[in-house]
C-alpha positions, -999 to +999 in steps of 0.1 A: -642-613-021-624-613+013-637-590+039-622-559+034-637-540+063-610-528+081-595-515+043-628-495+040-630-478+072-591-472+070-593-456+036-624-435+052-602-423+084-573-416+060-594-392+033-586-387+001-550-376-015-537-385+024-496-384+019-494-403+054-506-435+054-479-456+033-456-448+065-483-460+084-488-493+070-447-500+068-448-492+106-482-514+118-488-536+090-520-537+085-552-518+090-569-541+113-538-537+131-539-500+130-579-505+136-567-529+173-537-500+186-546-487+219-546-447+229-505-452+234-499-469+205-518-442+177-499-412+194-470-423+186-480-426+148-461-403+125-490-388+115-505-354+119-525-344+149-560-346+129-552-384+117-548-399+150-583-379+156-597-399+130-580-434+136-593-431+170-630-434+160-634-474+157-670-471+145-677-497+114-710-487+105-699-467+073-674-494+061-701-524+073-724-504+045-700-500+022-687-536+022-720-553+021-730-530-013-695-535-033-703-572-024-740-572-038-733-555-064-697-569-074-673-540-069-637-549-065-617-530-038-581-528-051-562-518-016-526-502-015-509-532-006-527-559-029-507-575-054-530-562-085-532-527-071-520-505-102-482-503-093-479-466-112-501-451-087-475-463-060-446-440-063-473-407-064-472-385-035-504-388-026-516-421-041-554-430-034-558-458-005-577-478-025-599-478-053-633-493-063-633-514-094-662-519-118-657-542-146-629-558-161-599-540-158-572-544-180-537-558-169-522-520-166-488-530-159-486-551-199-503-525-216-499-490-231-518-465-211-524-433-221-548-402-212-569-386-237-583-352-221-597-321-232-627-298-231-664-303-227-672-276-249-657-296-279-652-284-318-664-302-347-621-311-350-614-321-315-647-346-316-635-362-344-597-363-336-605-376-305-625-407-314-602-414-341-570-413-312-593-433-288-605-454-318-562-465-327-552-469-294-579-497-288-571-515-321-538-511-311-541-524-281-534-496-259-557-487-227-571-454-230-576-436-202-604-410-195-630-393-171-652-399-193-668-360-188-685-343-215-669-336-248-630-350-252-633-371-226-664-391-238-656-392-275-618-408-269-633-432-245-661-448-266-633-448-294-621-478-285-647-499-272-657-496-311-624-507-318-631-539-296-599-525-276-600-512-235-608-479-220-606-473-182-624-441-168-615-426-133-645-408-116-648-379-096-680-394-075-684-426-058-685-461-086-727-462-080-728-425-088-723-425-131-717-390-142-723-373-160-758-387-164-756-384-202-729-410-199-750-436-187-751-457-210-712-451-220-708-458-185-720-497-191-702-497-225-673-495-204-678-520-177-685-541-201-652-534-222-625-524-195-632-505-160-643-478-142-623-466-111-627-443-085-613-436-051-644-418-038-668-440-014-701-450-027-723-423-024-706-395-032-716-369-055-694-354-079-690-324-061-666-295-084-637-300-060-633-334-064-623-337-099-594-320-096-574-342-072-594-372-093-573-360-122-542-375-106-552-408-109-558-406-146-525-386-153-506-413-132-522-446-145-508-439-177-477-437-194-486-403-217-512-376-214-529-362-246-545-333-242-575-331-278-583-297-271-582-272-242-582-238-225-555-224-209-567-225-174-588-260-174-593-295-158-571-306-188-542-283-179-547-296-143-537-331-156-513-319-173-498-305-145-498-336-124-484-357-155-456-333-157-449-337-115-455-373-119-426-371-149 
């Protein structure tokens, strides 16, 4: 694993859902170059005042902790400039700076990826259909993408595994904070038959505000989004709106 220290530092300074960082990398080249930038160079950056102030913080303490944790835990980091960063996320208006990955990420550029989302309070019909859809996607060689939530999401994520296929789950928490806890076993199975992804730093709790912004990655990884069932105002519909916005 290459030294990711300055990429992690950069992601911590930019935060989640940042729209400014691609231009900074285009101008400076690498996170390390930005780290070395002096006060005058930071002042000339084409970004908000708040981001300039955060980039002026050169402390590597938290980045070092995360880097060491990833090395010890076998967590891959997919940085914006890496070849194996998911290409479908690059065109987003607010792509993740980096992704933490546990498991074996399928070659998403060569496989059909379909997001399957729904409600936590699923019906018996929804449970049956979510499993059927996930299973058939896996059996056909496609990748089912979900949020691993209770209800339709979790059932749809389990289907491809039983079909011998692959599934990818995107968390709204740190890679070391499986959520919900009821899905600890599913989390382990997904890492053996696919991958868990998150843009949130290790240790990040599953706070409610994380999940709506996480949903743009679920739709962004996929060629299509399929809703099994859900209320008119729900997290599933947030994913739909992201999908429509992303084309």
